[in-house]
C-alpha positions as a Markdown table, in Angstrom:
| # | Residue | x | y | z |
|---|---|---|---|---|
| 1 | Unk | 73.2 | -27.3 | -80.7 |
| 2 | Unk | 73.3 | -30.3 | -83.1 |
| 3 | Unk | 71.8 | -29.7 | -86.6 |
| 4 | Unk | 68.2 | -31.1 | -87.1 |
| 5 | Unk | 67.8 | -33.9 | -89.2 |
| 6 | Unk | 65.6 | -33.1 | -92.3 |
| 7 | Unk | 63.1 | -35.2 | -93.9 |
| 8 | Unk | 61.5 | -33.9 | -97.2 |
| 9 | Unk | 58.1 | -35.3 | -98.0 |
| 10 | Unk | 56.6 | -34.8 | -101.6 |
| 11 | Unk | 53.0 | -36.1 | -102.3 |
| 12 | Unk | 52.5 | -36.4 | -106.1 |
| 13 | Unk | 49.8 | -37.4 | -108.5 |
| 14 | Unk | 50.3 | -37.6 | -112.3 |
| 15 | Unk | 53.0 | -34.8 | -112.3 |
| 16 | Unk | 55.9 | -37.0 | -113.2 |
| 17 | Unk | 58.0 | -34.2 | -115.1 |
| 18 | Unk | 57.5 | -31.7 | -112.3 |
| 19 | Unk | 58.2 | -34.2 | -109.5 |
| 20 | Unk | 61.5 | -35.2 | -111.2 |
| 21 | Unk | 62.5 | -31.4 | -111.3 |
| 22 | Unk | 61.3 | -31.0 | -107.7 |
| 23 | Unk | 63.5 | -34.1 | -106.5 |
| 24 | Unk | 66.6 | -32.8 | -108.5 |
| 25 | Unk | 66.4 | -29.5 | -106.8 |
| 26 | Unk | 66.0 | -31.0 | -103.4 |
| 27 | Unk | 68.8 | -33.4 | -104.0 |
| 28 | Unk | 71.2 | -30.5 | -104.7 |
| 29 | Unk | 70.3 | -29.0 | -101.4 |
| 30 | Unk | 69.6 | -32.0 | -99.1 |
| 31 | Unk | 72.0 | -32.5 | -96.2 |
| 32 | Unk | 73.9 | -35.7 | -96.2 |
| 33 | Unk | 71.9 | -37.4 | -93.4 |
| 34 | Unk | 68.7 | -36.0 | -95.0 |
| 35 | Unk | 66.0 | -38.2 | -96.4 |
| 36 | Unk | 63.3 | -37.9 | -99.1 |
| 37 | Unk | 60.0 | -39.6 | -98.8 |
| 38 | Unk | 57.7 | -39.5 | -101.9 |
| 39 | Unk | 54.1 | -40.5 | -101.7 |
| 40 | Unk | 52.6 | -41.4 | -105.2 |
| 41 | Unk | 48.8 | -40.9 | -104.9 |
| 42 | Unk | 47.5 | -43.2 | -107.6 |
| 43 | Unk | 49.5 | -41.7 | -110.5 |
| 44 | Unk | 48.8 | -43.2 | -114.0 |
| 45 | Unk | 51.8 | -41.5 | -115.7 |
| 46 | Unk | 54.6 | -43.6 | -114.5 |
| 47 | Unk | 55.7 | -41.3 | -111.7 |
| 48 | Unk | 56.6 | -43.8 | -109.1 |
| 49 | Unk | 58.9 | -45.9 | -111.5 |
| 50 | Unk | 60.6 | -42.7 | -113.0 |
| 51 | Unk | 61.4 | -41.6 | -109.4 |
| 52 | Unk | 62.8 | -44.8 | -108.2 |
| 53 | Unk | 65.0 | -44.8 | -111.5 |
| 54 | Unk | 66.3 | -41.4 | -111.2 |
| 55 | Unk | 66.5 | -41.2 | -107.2 |
| 56 | Unk | 67.0 | -44.6 | -105.8 |
| 57 | Unk | 67.7 | -43.5 | -102.3 |
| 58 | Unk | 64.3 | -41.9 | -102.0 |
| 59 | Unk | 61.7 | -43.9 | -100.2 |
| 60 | Unk | 58.6 | -44.1 | -102.6 |
| 61 | Unk | 55.1 | -45.1 | -100.9 |
| 62 | Unk | 52.5 | -46.0 | -103.4 |
| 63 | Unk | 48.8 | -45.6 | -103.3 |
| 64 | Unk | 47.1 | -47.8 | -105.6 |
| 65 | Unk | 44.2 | -45.4 | -106.0 |
| 66 | Unk | 44.2 | -41.7 | -105.5 |
| 67 | Unk | 43.2 | -40.8 | -102.0 |
| 68 | Unk | 43.8 | -37.2 | -101.9 |
| 69 | Unk | 46.5 | -34.7 | -100.9 |
| 70 | Unk | 45.8 | -34.7 | -97.1 |
| 71 | Unk | 45.9 | -38.6 | -97.0 |
| 72 | Unk | 49.1 | -38.6 | -99.0 |
| 73 | Unk | 50.7 | -35.9 | -97.1 |
| 74 | Unk | 49.9 | -37.6 | -93.8 |
| 75 | Unk | 51.3 | -41.0 | -95.1 |
| 76 | Unk | 54.5 | -39.4 | -96.0 |
| 77 | Unk | 55.0 | -37.4 | -92.7 |
| 78 | Unk | 54.1 | -40.3 | -90.6 |
| 79 | Unk | 56.8 | -42.3 | -92.4 |
| 80 | Unk | 59.5 | -39.6 | -92.1 |
| 81 | Unk | 62.1 | -39.7 | -89.4 |
| 82 | Unk | 63.6 | -36.3 | -89.2 |
| 83 | Unk | 63.4 | -33.6 | -86.5 |
| 84 | Unk | 62.3 | -31.2 | -89.3 |
| 85 | Unk | 59.7 | -32.3 | -91.7 |
| 86 | Unk | 59.6 | -30.3 | -95.0 |
| 87 | Unk | 56.2 | -30.8 | -96.9 |
| 88 | Unk | 56.7 | -29.7 | -100.6 |
| 89 | Unk | 54.1 | -29.8 | -103.3 |
| 90 | Unk | 55.3 | -31.8 | -106.4 |
| 91 | Unk | 55.2 | -28.7 | -108.6 |
| 92 | Unk | 57.7 | -26.7 | -106.5 |
| 93 | Unk | 61.4 | -26.2 | -106.9 |
| 94 | Unk | 63.6 | -25.1 | -103.9 |
| 95 | Unk | 66.1 | -22.4 | -104.5 |
| 96 | Unk | 69.7 | -22.4 | -103.2 |
| 97 | Unk | 69.7 | -22.1 | -99.5 |
| 98 | Unk | 66.2 | -22.7 | -98.9 |
| 99 | Unk | 66.3 | -25.9 | -97.1 |
| 100 | Unk | 69.2 | -24.7 | -94.8 |
| 101 | Unk | 67.1 | -21.4 | -94.1 |
| 102 | Unk | 64.1 | -23.3 | -93.0 |
| 103 | Unk | 65.9 | -25.7 | -90.8 |
| 104 | Unk | 67.7 | -22.8 | -89.2 |
| 105 | Unk | 64.5 | -21.0 | -88.4 |
| 106 | Unk | 63.1 | -24.1 | -86.7 |
| 107 | Unk | 66.3 | -24.5 | -84.8 |
| 108 | Unk | 66.7 | -20.8 | -83.6 |
| 109 | Unk | 63.1 | -20.3 | -82.7 |
| 110 | Unk | 62.0 | -22.9 | -80.1 |
| 111 | Unk | 58.3 | -22.3 | -80.4 |
| 112 | Unk | 58.3 | -22.1 | -84.2 |
| 113 | Unk | 56.3 | -25.1 | -85.4 |
| 114 | Unk | 55.3 | -24.1 | -89.1 |
| 115 | Unk | 57.9 | -22.2 | -91.3 |
| 116 | Unk | 56.5 | -21.3 | -94.6 |
| 117 | Unk | 58.8 | -20.7 | -97.6 |
| 118 | Unk | 58.8 | -17.5 | -99.6 |
| 119 | Unk | 56.9 | -18.7 | -102.8 |
| 120 | Unk | 57.5 | -17.1 | -106.4 |
| 121 | Unk | 56.5 | -17.8 | -109.8 |
| 122 | Unk | 58.9 | -19.3 | -112.4 |
| 123 | Unk | 59.7 | -15.8 | -113.5 |
| 124 | Unk | 60.4 | -14.5 | -109.9 |
| 125 | Unk | 57.1 | -12.7 | -109.3 |
| 126 | Unk | 55.9 | -13.1 | -105.7 |
| 127 | Unk | 53.0 | -15.6 | -104.9 |
| 128 | Unk | 50.8 | -15.7 | -101.7 |
| 129 | Unk | 53.0 | -17.0 | -99.0 |
| 130 | Unk | 51.0 | -16.7 | -95.9 |
| 131 | Unk | 48.7 | -14.2 | -94.1 |
| 132 | Unk | 45.7 | -13.8 | -91.8 |
| 133 | Unk | 42.8 | -16.1 | -91.4 |
| 134 | Unk | 40.3 | -15.3 | -94.2 |
| 135 | Unk | 37.6 | -12.7 | -93.1 |
| 136 | Unk | 34.4 | -12.1 | -95.0 |
| 137 | Unk | 35.9 | -9.1 | -96.9 |
| 138 | Unk | 38.8 | -11.4 | -98.1 |
| 139 | Unk | 36.5 | -14.2 | -98.9 |
| 140 | Unk | 34.1 | -11.8 | -101.0 |
| 141 | Unk | 37.2 | -10.5 | -102.9 |
| 142 | Unk | 38.4 | -14.1 | -103.6 |
| 143 | Unk | 35.0 | -15.4 | -105.0 |
| 144 | Unk | 34.5 | -12.1 | -107.1 |
| 145 | Unk | 37.8 | -12.2 | -108.6 |
| 146 | Unk | 38.4 | -8.5 | -107.7 |
| 147 | Unk | 41.7 | -9.3 | -106.0 |
| 148 | Unk | 43.1 | -11.0 | -109.2 |
| 149 | Unk | 41.8 | -8.1 | -111.3 |
| 150 | Unk | 43.3 | -5.5 | -108.9 |
| 151 | Unk | 46.8 | -7.1 | -109.1 |
| 152 | Unk | 46.8 | -6.3 | -112.8 |
| 153 | Unk | 46.6 | -2.6 | -112.2 |
| 154 | Unk | 50.1 | -0.9 | -112.6 |
| 155 | Unk | 51.5 | 0.2 | -109.3 |
| 156 | Unk | 49.0 | -1.9 | -107.2 |
| 157 | Unk | 51.6 | -4.2 | -105.9 |
| 158 | Unk | 53.6 | -1.4 | -104.6 |
| 159 | Unk | 50.7 | 0.0 | -102.5 |
| 160 | Unk | 49.8 | -3.6 | -101.4 |
| 161 | Unk | 52.6 | -6.2 | -101.6 |
| 162 | Unk | 51.7 | -9.8 | -102.1 |
| 163 | Unk | 50.9 | -11.2 | -98.5 |
| 164 | Unk | 53.7 | -13.1 | -96.8 |
| 165 | Unk | 56.5 | -11.3 | -98.7 |
| 166 | Unk | 57.4 | -9.1 | -95.8 |
| 167 | Unk | 58.0 | -12.3 | -94.0 |
| 168 | Unk | 57.6 | -12.8 | -90.2 |
| 169 | Unk | 54.7 | -14.1 | -88.1 |
| 170 | Unk | 51.6 | -14.9 | -89.8 |
| 171 | Unk | 48.4 | -16.9 | -88.7 |
| 172 | Unk | 48.8 | -19.6 | -91.4 |
| 173 | Unk | 50.9 | -20.6 | -94.3 |
| 174 | Unk | 50.2 | -22.9 | -97.2 |
| 175 | Unk | 51.2 | -26.7 | -97.2 |
| 176 | Unk | 52.9 | -25.9 | -100.6 |
| 177 | Unk | 56.3 | -25.6 | -99.0 |
| 178 | Unk | 56.2 | -25.7 | -95.2 |
| 179 | Unk | 58.8 | -27.0 | -92.7 |
| 180 | Unk | 57.2 | -28.6 | -89.6 |
| 181 | Unk | 58.7 | -29.2 | -86.2 |
| 182 | Unk | 58.4 | -32.9 | -85.8 |
| 183 | Unk | 57.5 | -32.7 | -82.2 |
| 184 | Unk | 54.7 | -30.3 | -82.8 |
| 185 | Unk | 53.4 | -32.2 | -85.6 |
| 186 | Unk | 53.2 | -35.4 | -83.6 |
| 187 | Unk | 51.3 | -33.5 | -81.0 |
| 188 | Unk | 48.9 | -31.6 | -83.1 |
| 189 | Unk | 48.9 | -33.4 | -86.4 |
| 190 | Unk | 47.9 | -35.0 | -88.7 |
| 191 | Unk | 46.0 | -33.0 | -91.4 |
| 192 | Unk | 42.3 | -33.4 | -91.3 |
| 193 | Unk | 41.4 | -35.8 | -94.2 |
| 194 | Unk | 37.8 | -34.3 | -94.4 |
| 195 | Unk | 39.2 | -31.5 | -96.4 |
| 196 | Unk | 38.9 | -32.5 | -100.1 |
| 197 | Unk | 41.8 | -30.5 | -101.4 |
| 198 | Unk | 42.3 | -27.1 | -99.7 |
| 199 | Unk | 42.4 | -25.5 | -96.2 |
| 200 | Unk | 43.9 | -28.5 | -94.3 |
| 201 | Unk | 47.0 | -26.2 | -93.9 |
| 202 | Unk | 44.8 | -23.3 | -92.4 |
| 203 | Unk | 43.2 | -25.8 | -90.1 |
| 204 | Unk | 46.7 | -27.1 | -89.0 |
| 205 | Unk | 48.1 | -23.8 | -88.4 |
| 206 | Unk | 45.2 | -22.6 | -86.3 |
| 207 | Unk | 45.5 | -25.7 | -84.3 |
| 208 | Unk | 49.2 | -25.0 | -83.7 |
| 209 | Unk | 48.5 | -21.4 | -82.7 |
| 210 | Unk | 45.8 | -22.3 | -80.3 |
| 211 | Unk | 48.5 | -24.5 | -78.6 |
| 212 | Unk | 50.9 | -21.4 | -78.4 |
| 213 | Unk | 53.1 | -22.6 | -81.2 |
| 214 | Unk | 54.3 | -20.1 | -83.8 |
| 215 | Unk | 53.8 | -19.8 | -87.5 |
| 216 | Unk | 56.0 | -17.7 | -89.8 |
| 217 | Unk | 57.3 | -17.1 | -93.3 |
| 218 | Unk | 61.0 | -17.4 | -93.6 |
| 219 | Unk | 62.2 | -14.6 | -95.9 |
| 220 | Unk | 65.4 | -16.3 | -97.3 |
| 221 | Unk | 63.8 | -19.5 | -98.2 |
| 222 | Unk | 62.6 | -19.0 | -101.7 |
| 223 | Unk | 60.8 | -21.8 | -103.5 |
| 224 | Unk | 59.5 | -21.7 | -107.1 |
| 225 | Unk | 55.8 | -22.8 | -107.3 |
| 226 | Unk | 54.5 | -23.7 | -110.7 |
| 227 | Unk | 50.9 | -23.5 | -109.2 |
| 228 | Unk | 48.0 | -25.8 | -109.7 |
| 229 | Unk | 49.6 | -28.7 | -111.8 |
| 230 | Unk | 47.5 | -31.3 | -110.2 |
| 231 | Unk | 44.4 | -29.1 | -109.9 |
| 232 | Unk | 44.5 | -28.5 | -113.6 |
| 233 | Unk | 43.5 | -32.1 | -114.3 |
| 234 | Unk | 40.6 | -32.3 | -111.9 |
| 235 | Unk | 36.9 | -31.9 | -113.2 |
| 236 | Unk | 35.6 | -28.4 | -112.6 |
| 237 | Unk | 39.1 | -26.8 | -112.6 |
| 238 | Unk | 39.3 | -23.3 | -114.3 |
| 239 | Unk | 41.7 | -21.9 | -116.7 |
| 240 | Unk | 43.4 | -20.2 | -113.5 |
| 241 | Unk | 44.1 | -23.8 | -112.1 |
| 242 | Unk | 41.8 | -23.7 | -109.3 |
| 243 | Unk | 38.8 | -25.8 | -108.5 |
| 244 | Unk | 36.4 | -23.1 | -107.0 |
| 245 | Unk | 33.8 | -25.6 | -105.6 |
| 246 | Unk | 36.5 | -27.4 | -103.5 |
| 247 | Unk | 38.3 | -24.1 | -102.6 |
| 248 | Unk | 35.4 | -22.3 | -101.4 |
| 249 | Unk | 33.7 | -25.1 | -99.4 |
| 250 | Unk | 37.0 | -26.3 | -97.9 |
| 251 | Unk | 37.6 | -22.7 | -96.7 |
| 252 | Unk | 34.1 | -22.6 | -95.3 |
| 253 | Unk | 34.6 | -25.9 | -93.6 |
| 254 | Unk | 37.9 | -24.9 | -91.9 |
| 255 | Unk | 36.1 | -21.6 | -90.8 |
| 256 | Unk | 33.2 | -23.5 | -89.3 |
| 257 | Unk | 35.5 | -25.9 | -87.6 |
| 258 | Unk | 37.7 | -23.2 | -86.0 |
| 259 | Unk | 35.4 | -20.3 | -85.6 |
| 260 | Unk | 32.0 | -21.7 | -85.1 |
| 261 | Unk | 28.5 | -21.6 | -86.9 |
| 262 | Unk | 28.2 | -17.8 | -86.8 |
| 263 | Unk | 31.5 | -17.1 | -88.5 |
| 264 | Unk | 30.7 | -19.9 | -91.0 |
| 265 | Unk | 27.4 | -18.2 | -92.0 |
| 266 | Unk | 29.2 | -14.8 | -92.5 |
| 267 | Unk | 31.8 | -16.4 | -94.7 |
| 268 | Unk | 29.1 | -18.3 | -96.7 |
| 269 | Unk | 27.4 | -15.0 | -97.4 |
| 270 | Unk | 30.6 | -13.2 | -98.4 |
| 271 | Unk | 31.5 | -16.0 | -100.6 |
| 272 | Unk | 28.1 | -16.2 | -102.2 |
| 273 | Unk | 27.9 | -12.3 | -102.8 |
| 274 | Unk | 31.4 | -12.3 | -104.4 |
| 275 | Unk | 30.5 | -15.4 | -106.6 |
| 276 | Unk | 27.2 | -13.9 | -107.6 |
| 277 | Unk | 29.2 | -10.6 | -108.7 |
| 278 | Unk | 31.6 | -12.7 | -110.7 |
| 279 | Unk | 29.0 | -14.9 | -112.6 |
| 280 | Unk | 27.0 | -11.6 | -113.5 |
| 281 | Unk | 30.1 | -9.8 | -114.8 |
| 282 | Unk | 31.3 | -13.0 | -116.8 |
| 283 | Unk | 27.9 | -13.5 | -118.4 |
| 284 | Unk | 27.7 | -9.8 | -119.4 |
| 285 | Unk | 31.2 | -10.1 | -120.8 |
| 286 | Unk | 30.7 | -13.3 | -122.8 |
| 287 | Unk | 29.5 | -11.6 | -125.9 |
| 288 | Unk | 32.9 | -9.6 | -126.0 |
| 289 | Unk | 35.0 | -12.7 | -125.6 |
| 290 | Unk | 36.8 | -14.0 | -128.8 |
| 291 | Unk | 34.5 | -16.8 | -130.2 |
| 292 | Unk | 37.4 | -19.3 | -130.1 |
| 293 | Unk | 37.6 | -18.8 | -126.4 |
| 294 | Unk | 34.0 | -18.7 | -125.4 |
| 295 | Unk | 33.5 | -22.3 | -124.7 |
| 296 | Unk | 36.3 | -22.3 | -122.1 |
| 297 | Unk | 34.9 | -19.0 | -120.7 |
| 298 | Unk | 31.5 | -20.5 | -120.4 |
| 299 | Unk | 32.8 | -23.6 | -118.7 |
| 300 | Unk | 34.6 | -21.5 | -116.2 |
| 301 | Unk | 31.5 | -19.5 | -115.6 |
| 302 | Unk | 29.5 | -22.7 | -115.0 |
| 303 | Unk | 32.2 | -23.8 | -112.6 |
| 304 | Unk | 31.8 | -20.7 | -110.6 |
| 305 | Unk | 28.1 | -21.2 | -110.6 |
| 306 | Unk | 28.4 | -24.8 | -109.3 |
| 307 | Unk | 30.7 | -23.6 | -106.6 |
| 308 | Unk | 28.2 | -21.0 | -105.4 |
| 309 | Unk | 25.3 | -23.5 | -105.2 |
| 310 | Unk | 27.8 | -25.7 | -103.3 |
| 311 | Unk | 28.1 | -23.2 | -100.6 |
| 312 | Unk | 24.5 | -23.7 | -99.3 |
| 313 | Unk | 24.8 | -27.4 | -99.2 |
| 314 | Unk | 27.9 | -27.2 | -97.1 |
| 315 | Unk | 26.2 | -25.3 | -94.4 |
| 316 | Unk | 23.1 | -27.7 | -94.2 |
């Protein structure tokens, strides 16, 4: 079997330094016949010009104004010509062997359509890399912040490893670093551009699985993810580099689209319950937060409150 030709697609918006680091890591690993497609989504930090100067062989598509991740990713994937399409966030760095491992997984498994990388923090700690479709219990834990708190308890991760780090088949993987079989992408893509920031990957993976394609995490394809570099600059983003209003409503939209109205109502209730608990606990804790940190703490609390209110509007 001839090796698959690889196209690496990197959407970017105002992350010039991280994008250049991402490209440098890709360039070290890219096969001789591989290609790089960068989509600059309305950056104002000189990203496009810096990329052209540092990587003249990369194709750079420019959007005059920001149109969002899904639009940028779709544009790059449509322009790519490889048999394997590796979509990378601009705040990632592929580690040695990752590109080869992802291509090999696609080549060796004829029904594998989406191969997710094993994501790690810059210090090597594991990040969420794939798992099951969110259920109400998971959504409640997400909105309440309980899962984040539990992960800080010594020994918790030995009992409950980060999802995706046992590798193998999963129901969905994030678009952070995912290799797509071009034939499956052409048949079942593109990303739904109605998602404002999150969950377009969940929606695509469910479409692929409904058509009997496989989705999996590839254990030996490790990718550093600096997490939330673009999100941090958005209005309503929290100190944790998430935008809860967009995250929760996009997840709810995906569940409504794929699982129907009853599942969406259950999901919305779970998110609202979790958010209510989080808001109450944060307000109770405010007097105990150091005075210098209280403005930021209150801004985050207000962001969670707006996100909770937006859930009701999404279901109307």
